[in-house]
N, C-alpha and C positions, 0 to 999 in steps of 0.2 A: 182937385178927385175926386169925384159925390162919394156921395154916407153908401151908394151902393157899392163901387170899389173898393170902401175903405173896410166891409166888416170879415170878416175873418170867412172864411170857406164854407165850416158847418154853421152857423148864421140861417136859417130860415129868411127867403126874399123881406123886405121891407115892406113892399107891397105888389105880390105875385096870382100869376092864380090858382086854384083848391092844390092842385097837382101839385106845381114847386111850395105850398105850403106845407103839406100833409109831407111830400118829401122832405123837405129843409126840415122841416121836426121832427121828422124818424132823422136824419143824416145829425142833428144837433146832439141831437139823446145818444143817438151810436158814439161818433165821436166821445161825447163827456164820459161818458162809461171806460171804452179804449186809454181812454188819455187816465183813466179810474186805475185802471189794472197792468198801466207802461212802467215795463221795464223794471218786473219782479223777477228771482229767483222760485225753484220750485220751494223755497221755504213759505219766500211772501204772498204764493199761489194758490196754497194751503194754507194757509194762517185761518182763522174762526176767531170770532168773539164771543166774549162765555159760552153763555150753555149752544150754540147756534152750531150748528155743525158746517153753513153756509161759509165756501171759498173763491176767493175771486178763480181758483182755476177752474173751476162747475160751475161759476159763471159764465166764467170764457168761454164754453162748451159748452151750455145748455145754452145759450144768446148764440153760436152758433148753426147748434139743429132748427131751432126757434126758425130764424133767418129764408134756410132750406127746407124745413115744412115749408115756412106763408106762403113763399115766392115758386115751390116746385110739386109740393104734393094738392096745398089749395086753390093755389096760384090755377096752376096747370094739370089738375091730374100728373103728374112724371111721378114715376118712383124718388125717392132720398137719392140722390147721390155720394158719392162716398165721400168721406171713411162711412157713413150712416147707414148705406146698406148692410158693414157686419156690426151690429150693435146689439145689446147685453138687455134690450129690453123685454126679453121671457122674464128673464130671475129678477131681473126691479127695472122697479119703473121709472126712479129715478138716477139710473144708470148714467146719465154723463155728467151728474153732480157723484157720485160716490167713484168716477174712475178717474176722474180726471185729477185725482192724488199719482198714480201711475204713469200719467200719461208730461210728456218736459215741458218745458214750458215754452221752448220754439213751437212746438207744433202743437199745442194750447193758441198760443199765437197767430199759427198759419192757418188750422185751420179757420179762427175765429173770422179772422179778415180775408178769408176765400169764398167763405162764405154768408159776408157781409158785399160783399165783389159781383159775385153771383145776384141777389138778389137784388142787390142798386138795377143791375142789370134788363134783369128778368123785368122786378117791377118797371121801370121804366120805359123797353120797348111795349109792352102790356101798353101802359099808358098813350103812349106812344102809336097803334097800330088800333087804338078799341076808343082814351078818350076815354074820362070818369064814370062811365058809365059799363062801364067793363064787366061782365061775371061770369065769376068767378067756377072752375070747379068744384068746388067743396061744396056748391048747391045745389049741382047734381046731384050729390052723390046725398044728400040729406033730400032730395028733394024738392029745391025753396031757391027762389033766387037770391041770392047771394052777391050784392059785389067789391070790387078793389077799394072801396070805398074803409070796407069795414076789416079785410086783409090788415091796409096798412094804423086803422086806428085801433086796431087791434096787435099790434103792429109795437106800435109810438106806447101801451097801456104795456104789453107786456119787461122796453126799455123804461119805463117811470117806475117801476115796482126794484128793476133789480140794479138801475144805476142805484137808485137809493140805497140800496143794500150797498151795494160795492165801494158808494160810500164811506158807510158806515166802517168797514171792514180796511179800507183803503189807508181811514187815519189810523184804528187798530192797528197795522203793520208797521208805519213807519210817520205818524203825521200828517199826513198829503193831503192838503182840503180846499175844496173855493170850488164853483161851479161851471166853470169852461177852462179848456185846452187854455197856457198859456199863450201868448201871441207870438207865431213862428213857428208853432209846433204842429208837426207835420202826421196824418193820419194815411196811412197805405190808400186806402181808395177814395180818398179825395186830392190826393196830390197832383196840383196842377188843373183841378175841378175849374169849371164854370161857374157852375149851377149854387 
């Protein structure tokens, strides 16, 4: 078996194209974040560390929103899909964080997994259709060219920051530590993936 075949499905390629590396780096962060939040009940998802009010449930909901915002609104100029089209942002800029405690673990996991699946599909389709030179709708709104690379790098940055938060919070919840999911762990949107 080659090294490429032995690697975990969330690992970026060892020697791929620019798109494969960006999408692979993003998938690795997504998988690590999802593993850090996996399998918790409402109390675990609503726990916080120290004086901070950030929770794993809030992070799940926030990153679900960010996935759809980047891949629908910023990429193609579409409206936010359900359930984000009905929200509390008019009264609370941090609505996704503050409202997550009222959502069930099943809702939070389902929303996150569905948002990631939609985002992966949209970004892959855009790159397949137009390549890495694709200009995005966000640029039209701002009156300048903005490329798809920027959106992917912004998502990687967002995950880098929040996966670190999730790492600290999860260790405080039940002691789970580690950089990557264990061998054999399955993440919903990567099951059977060849990328």
